[in-house]
N, C-alpha and C positions, 0 to 999 in steps of 0.2 A: 189397374193398369200401371205400367212402369216404363220409363224411358230415360235415356241419357242424351243431353243436347248441349252444344256449345253455347255459353252465355251470350257471346257477342252475335252469333248467328241468330239466336232466338230473338234478341233485342232488335236486330235490324229488320227482321220480318214483322215483329209486333209494332215497331215504330211506323211502318207503312200502313198496316191494317188498322191501327188505332185512329187514323185520320178520318175514318168513317164515323166514329163515335161522336155523337152530338153532346154538347155541354148541357143541353136542356132536354134530356130524354124523358119521354112520357111513361116509359116502362122501365122499372129498375133493372130488369134482366139485360137491357141494352147497354148497361155499364159494365158488361162482362165480355170477355173473349169466349168463344166456344172452342174447346179443344176436343178433337176427335182423333183417336188413334186407330188406324186400320192397317194391319200388317206392319210394314216398315214406314208407312206414311203418316206423318202428323199433320192433320188439317187444322188450321186456325182461322176462325171466322169472326168478323165483327159486322154489326148492322145498325142502321138507324131507321129501319122499316122501309125507307125509300131506296136505299142502296145496301147491298151486301157484298163484302169483299172477303175472299178466301185465299189463303196462301198455303202451300204445301212444302213441308220439309221432310226429306227422306233421311231416316235414321238407321243406325246399325244395331244399337243395343236397346231392344224393346221387349216388353212382356205384356201379353193380354191386350185385347182391343177394349175400347170403352170411350165414353164421352162425358165431359163435365164443363160447366161454365165457370170461368175464373175471373174475379174482379180485375179490370184492366189497369187501374191506376196503381194499386199496391204492387202488382206484378211488374209493371214497367219501371216504377220507382226503385224497386229492389234490384232489377237487372242493371240499371244505370250505375249502381254502386259497385258492381263486380268488375274485376279485371277478367281477361280472357281465361276461362276455365270450364271444364265439364261440370254440368249440373245434373243431378239425378232427381227426377220427379217420381214420387210414389203417390198414386191417387186412388182413393176408394170412392167411386161414384155413388155407391149406396149410402155411405156415411157423409158424403160431401166433404171429405178431408183431402187436403193437398199438402204434402210435405216435400220441401225442396232441400236436398242435401248439397252443400257446397264443400270445398276442400276443408274449411275450418268450422263449419256450423250447420245449423238446421233452421228452416223457416217454415212456419205453419200458417196456412190460409184456409178459410172456409169458402167452399164453392157453392154453386147453385145447380139445380137439376138441369141437365141438358135438354130435357123435353120442354122446358119453359122458354127456350130460345126460339125466336120466330124462324119459320122456314123461309128460305129464299123463294122469290117469285118464280113461277114456271112459265115458260114461253109456250104459246099455242103452236103445236107442230104443224097444223094445217095452214097457218098464215105466216110462219117464220121465214124470213129471208136470211140467207147466209152469205157472207163475203169474207174472203181472206185478203188481207192487205199487210203491207210492211209496217213495222213499228214506226219507222221514219215518217211515213205519210200521216199516220194518226197523230203522232207527237207534234209534227209541224203544223198540222191543221188546227189542233187545239191551241198550241202556243201562240200562233199568229192571230187568233181571233178572240180568245177568251177575255181579253182585257176590254173588249167592246161590248160585252154583255151588260144587261141592265139589272137593276134591283127595283122592279116595278110590280107591286102586288096587284095592281089593276090589270096589267097585261103580262101574265106569267110566261107567255111564249117568248117574250123578249129577254127572259132570264136564262136563256140557254143558247147553245150553238146549233144552228140549223145545218144538218148534214144531208146532202142531196147526192144520190148515186144515179148516173145516167150512162149511156153508151159512150159519151165523150169523156167521162172521168168522174171524179168525186169533188164536190164543192162544200166548203165550210163557210158559213156566214154568221156574223154576229152584229147586232146593232142595238143602240140604246136611244135611237131617234136623233141623237146629236152627231154621232159618228157611226160609220159602218165599215166592216172589213169583209172582203170576199177573197177566200183562198182556194184556188183550184189546182188539182193535179190531174194531168192527162195520162199518167202511167198506171191507171187502174180503170178498167172498164167492166161494166156489168150488162147483162142482157136485158134487164127490166128496170124501168124507172122506179125508184123508191126514195123515201126520205123520212127523217125523224128529227125530233128536237131533243138534244142531250142537255140536261140541266148542268149548270156550272159546277156544282159540288162534285158529282161523279167525273166531270170533265177534268177538274183539278186533280182528283185522285189518279185518273189515268195519266195525266201529264207527269206526275211525280214518279209513276211506275215506268212509263215508256221511255224516260230519259236513259234508263239503264238496259232497256230491252234491245236485242239485236235481231231477234227472229220475227216470225209472222204473228199477226194478231187475227184471231178468228172472231169475226163480228157476226152476231145473230140477233135479230130483232123482229118483234111483231108490232102491233099497233099500241101496245102498252109498256113493254119492257125491252131491255137490250141486255145482251150478255157479251162481255169481252173476255176472251180466253187467251192468256199469254203463257210463257214458259213456267212461271212460278206463281202466277196470280190469276184469279177469276173474279171479275166484277159483274154483278147483276144489278141493274138499276131501273127504276121507273122512269119512263119518258114523260116529257111535258106534252100534254094533249092540247090540241088546237091547231089552227091554221097560221102558218108563219106569214108575215107581211110579204107582199110582192116586191122583194128588194130590188129587182132589176129595173122597176119603173122609176125609182128615185135616183138612179145613176145617170147623170147627164151625158149625152152622147156628142154634143157639139160644143167643144171647148177650144176656141181659137187661141187663147192666151196661155202660153206654156213657158214654165221656168224650169231649168235644170240647174241644180245647186249641190255643192258638197254637203252631204247629209250631216256629218259631224260638226262642221263649222256652223251650219244652220241650227242644229240642235243646241249647241253650246250658246249661241247668240240668243236664241229664244229663251233659254233658261236664265241667262243674265238679265236680259231686258225685262222679262216678266216680273222680276222682283219689284219693278216700279209701276206695275199695273194696278188698277183699282182692285181691291180684295174681293169686292162683291161681284164685279163683272169678269175679272181676270182677262180683260180684253187686250189683245196685242194686234198691232196693225202692220201690214206688209205693204210698203210702197214700191211698186214695180215699174221699172223703166228699162231702157236698153242696157243690158249687161250689169244691172245693179238692182239689189233688193235692200230696201231700208226697213229694218225691224225697229218698231218704236212702241212705247207705252207711256202712259202718264196716269197719275192719280191726283186729280185736282183738289181732293179733300186735304191732302198733305203737301201739295205744291212740289211734287217730285215727278221727274220724267227721265227718260233715257232713250237713246237710239243708237243703232249700229248699222254701218253700211257693209254689205257683203257683195262680192263679185258673183255673178251668175250668168247664165246664158238664157236670156229672155226674149221670146218672140211674141208680139201682140201689142195691144194698145196700152198706153200708160194707165195704170189703175191703182187703187188702194182698196184693200180688202181686210176685214177684221176676223180674227178667230179667237176662240177661248184658248189661252196659252197652255193650260194644263192638258187639254185634249190634243193639241198639236205636239206637245212634248211626248205624250204617250204614243202617238202614232209614229213619230220619228224614231223613238227608242225601240219600236217593234219592226223596223225595217233594217235589214243587215247590209244592204249594198252601200258602196262608197258615195254614189250620187243618187239623188231622188228627183223625180219629175213631179211638178205640181201644175195641173192643167185646170183652167177656169174659163167660164164664159163671161161672167160679170160679178160684181161685188155682192150681189144678192142671191147668188146660186152656189150650190155646194162645190167645193174644190176637190179634185181627185188627186191623191198622192200615191205614187207607186215607184218601185225601184227603176232606175234608169236601165239596168241590166239585171235580169234574174240570174241568181247563182245556179239554179237548176233549170235546164230548158223545158222540163216537164211541168214546172210550176208557174202559176200566174197569180200575183197578189195585187189587190187594189184596195185602197183605203179612201173613204169619203169622209169629209168633215164639213158640217154645215157652218156657214159664216155667221158673224154677229154684226149687228148694226154698228156702224162706225161711231155714232153718237152715244152708244150704250155706255 
């Protein structure tokens, strides 16, 4: 098999696909890309057994179909050193030889048999559910929630994003039991209720691909695997099995104390004041009274403290509530509106944080943060 390809084009595709490859692969073949030439289409695949990502490049100058596995690291490291130029690949799958011809030289690599590369998972056609949605919905849903996923070996369902499809729309949920994010879109409806849990690794892969996608995403899933088909990439991944927590039950509904505050001012203040919080607890306190929010922190071990007063629109009883500053900063950085609303019932129950005004009328985002004991 033989083909000519742009060095920068090939590198850009390989850079995306290589994110699947694990640094601790159990099988040596997984340290390779699978190159498969069919007609004018060059398919490049990488896998970690749990996820398989394939990209397709359409070429003009090709000869003979074939397939071979090529070590990913030496290939990517070589391509990084080239300026933009056409590269000619001459591959003998039988002899496992790969010769790359550049403008000024030749590079020889030893490949692996393509038959050793694991096959991608197949979906059960009898139980597969198919949905077409925009790249924007999928990208925003992942981006707004993935930071709230957990790293919990005891509860693997918390290590992914729960995606729920109903007649009312699509909902993305993530939680690590300290914070929870629920992102809803009303501009996608399905006839039948369905749901699945997408692990954070394939979710991150999708996030990096979807940021450049403008077309539709074809989503297909059964009870074990999901397939995401986009214009230049196809991702097949194993889903997390198990029942996701009943997230709606932890969202408080009666929250009479409500603060509206400039998000950026609040975010910057929390970042500054949190420097003075205790490193173990990371506790920051919010003192709320009429039209004023006092952000404070102290570390008695080092006799340091700080506070800042911010103007806000506050309705409710005077109260003081504590949060883990790192979590609060994370939440505020993942809301894009100019003003945020924080609604609370009391200092011992979760606070709800959401945009004062959604940028898109079809979206609804809510973030929940559990409080900390003031004496912590």
